[in-house]
N, C-alpha and C positions, 0 to 999 in steps of 0.2 A: 743616288746612285751614283756608283763611282763610273770610273775609268766609260761616259758616256761618250760617244761618236761626235764629232761635229753637226751641226744646226745644218741641214740646206746640204749635205753631202752627193744626196740624191733625189735631184730636185722631179729624173722620170717618175719615179715607182710615188713622191706627193702627186703628183701631177696626175699619176694612173689612178692612184686613190680618189682623191675628187671626182672623179669622173664616173666612177663606182659608186660612190656614194650617191653621187647626184642621180644616178640611173638603178641606185636601191630605192631610191626614195620617191623615184617617178614612177616603179612600177616594182610594188612592194613584193621581193619574191616571198614566195610561202616554201617555210622552212620547216622540216617534219622531224623531229627532237625525238631518240627516244634512247631517255637519260634519266639519271639517279632521283632518287625519292626525297631527296631533301637538298635537289637545289631547282626542282621543277618551274616555282613562280617566280624567283628572280631570273634564269633562263629568258622566260618567258616576256619577263617585263624588259630585259634587256633589251630583246631583238623587236617588243613593241618599239623601247623609246629609240631606237636608230631607225625605225621605218620600215622594219621586215615583217610577216606575218604568220606569226610561230604555230605549233602544232603537234599537240604532243600525243602522241598515236602509238601505245607501245599495247596493242592487243591484238593475241594471234586473228588472222583471217579479217585482222582490220591492216595491218600493220605492211603487210607486203603494198594490197591493193594501192593504201597512201601515198609509199613510197614513188608507184610510174605516177603518178600527177603531181607531187615535190616541186619545187626547183630547187632543192638541196636539200639535205638529211644530215643529220647528226646522229653517228652510235658510241654514245658516250656509258662505260660500264660498272659506272661504280658504284651502285643494288641490282647485279644480275640475278634477279630471281627468278627462279624457272620456268614461268610467263615471258617474261621480258628477253632470256633467254632465247627462248623459242622464237620470239617478236623478231627478235635482232637477224636471224639469221633467215627469216621471210621478209624480211626489210629490207635485207641486202641482195638477198634475191630482184624485188623488185623493183628494187637501184639499179642493176646492172642489167637487170632486161632493156630499162626505161631509159639508160645513158644519164639516172638523175649523179651529179656529182654529191660524193658523200667523206664526210669527214668522221676518223675512228680516232676518238680520244680511249684508250686503255687505262683507267683511273688505277693506281694504286697494283699495279700489277707485280711479278714476281714471286714471289713467297705466296703469296693466295691463287691455288691449284685452280681452282675455278675460273676467274675471271681470267688468268696468265692463259689458259687452257684456250679460253673463245678469244681472244684478244691475237692468238696467233691463227686461228683459224680464221677469222673475221679480216684480218692484214692480208690473208694469203689471197682474200678475194679480191682484189687490189682495190683497198678505197682512193678516193681523191686525193687526200691528205688527211695523213696521221698528226695529233696534236696531243704534247703532254711533258711533263717533267723532264730532268736529264735521267732518271733514277728510273722512271717509265721506258722511255724512248732506249735506255740501254736493254733494262728487262726484255725489253719487246727483238733486242738484237743479238738475246740470249748472252750476254756481256755483263749481266751485274741479276744480280736477288731480287733487285728493286729497291724503293726508297723505307719511311719509316710511314706505313700505311700511304696518304695521299701526298705526304709530305720528302718533296726531294733531298735525299744526302749528296747526293751529283752536282758540280759545277754543273752549267751549260758546256760548256768546252769541251769537259769531259768528255760529253757526248754527240762530238761535230762529228766524232771517223763513224760511229754507229749510224746516225744521222742521215748521214750519205750513202750508208751501205745501204741503209734499208729504203730509204728513195730508189737507189738502181737496183735493187730486189721486187719491189710491188709497185715499181714505178710511180709511186705518190709524189706527193710535198712533202716533206718533214717538217716539222714547227717542233721547237724546243724553248719552252718556256724560261724564264728566269728572267733573270736583273737586265742581259742583254739577251733581247728574243733572235735565236737563229732557227731559219725557214733556208728548206735546197730540196732543189728537185736530182739532186744529184751531178747535177752539171754548171749551175753557180748555186750562191752561199751569200745568202742577206742578211744581215745581223741588224739589229734596230735597238735601240737604247734610251727608249720612252718608257712611261709608265713610272707606278708609284708603287712604294713600298705593302701603302692598305691596302691595295689589291687582291694581295696575299691573306688578310685579315679580316678580310669576308667572304663567306662560305658562299660557292662557287662562282667566285672572281674568275679561276679555270676554265672552268667548265660553261661557263655561257660565251667565253673568247671562241669556244673549237661548235659552238650555235652561231655563231659570228660570221665564224669562217664560211659555213654552209651556207648561209645567209650570201655573203660577195662572192664564194664560188657561183650559187645560182644565176647572181645578176652576172657574172661572169660568161657563163655560158652563152647570154644572150646575146649579148655586146664581142663574143670572141676573144677575148681575153685569157692569157693564159695563165693555169690555176699558180702558176710560182706565186706573179703578181699578185690575183687574187686575194691569198693568204695573206702574205705579206703586206700589203693594201687594208684586210680586216685586223691586222694586228696594230695596224698604224693609228686606225682612226679608235681604237679600241682605246690603246695604249696613252696617248695627246689627249683625248677623256679623261679619261684616268687624271692625268693631270690636272688637267682643271678642273676635276671636282677636289683634291685634295687641296687644290691653294684656297677651297672652301671650307673645306670640314676641318672637324675639331678632335675626329675619331672616327673609328670603325663603323659607329652606327650612323654617323652624319654624312661619313662619306660614303655608304649604299645606296642612301637617298641623293645627293647629289650628286651620285657617278649617273644614273640615271638620268636627271636634268639636263648631266654634261654632254650623255648618250641623242639626246632630243635636239641639245643646242647646237653641234657641232655643225661646223660649215666648212665648202669644201676648201675655202680660202684659208682657212684657221691650218690647216696640214702643213704645208711647208715650209712657214717658217716656223716649226715645231720638229720636226721633222728632223731625225738625229739616226740617220740609215749607212750604211755602206755596204754594199756590193761586190763580188769577186766571181771567179769564171775559176774550175776548176778545169 
């Protein structure tokens, strides 16, 4: 990657990430995922490797109930079938009623009308966090027609103002994924330059990050850690593990396997030496 930030430029975040990773493994958060059919297995395996407890409950009359007992929830709009759309609305209502933190991932919104309307509706329900690529975040903010399917056609920094505005509008942490990840709560901006390009060549690399954010938000809820720190910590752990996996991989296939192993093997003390983080107040 180009324009990497200095290692250990924010040791406080690395320390918080280390504490949350330990807390997550000590008390695995039950992570409710309503996600797209393309990535369900990979997402569950990522959560299991990390130490969380995944549950893929997207059935009407069960999704809302389960959201009420989960530690955290992911709402991913990658394949929004009629049943899944109904389950999504039910789950968001259940999470809101119970105070379960949840993540909205507005996959491929913009030109596609069904998912775009649903994303706007769910964003108005005030998710704890919103995660997407730059084109998806711009589309959710009404500033772009979106990218090319699930692929971004905009740079991360191009979505910075939109992310800040969305955070203020919906009271959410907004995470813009890219070569340098940008995360904001409307008052602070964190940039993380860890990760590897191979993450973009494995189906589910971005979608699974949304689930990891939900798991970290669940762990943070118990520990009283603020959502911005939890989302940034999830991103740091995920992207440092990707670097470890890439060092062992010869291509996308071996990377996918190595990534699961790296998530299982990563330790709290691995984070500070590797972290490339910059934070500023707005």
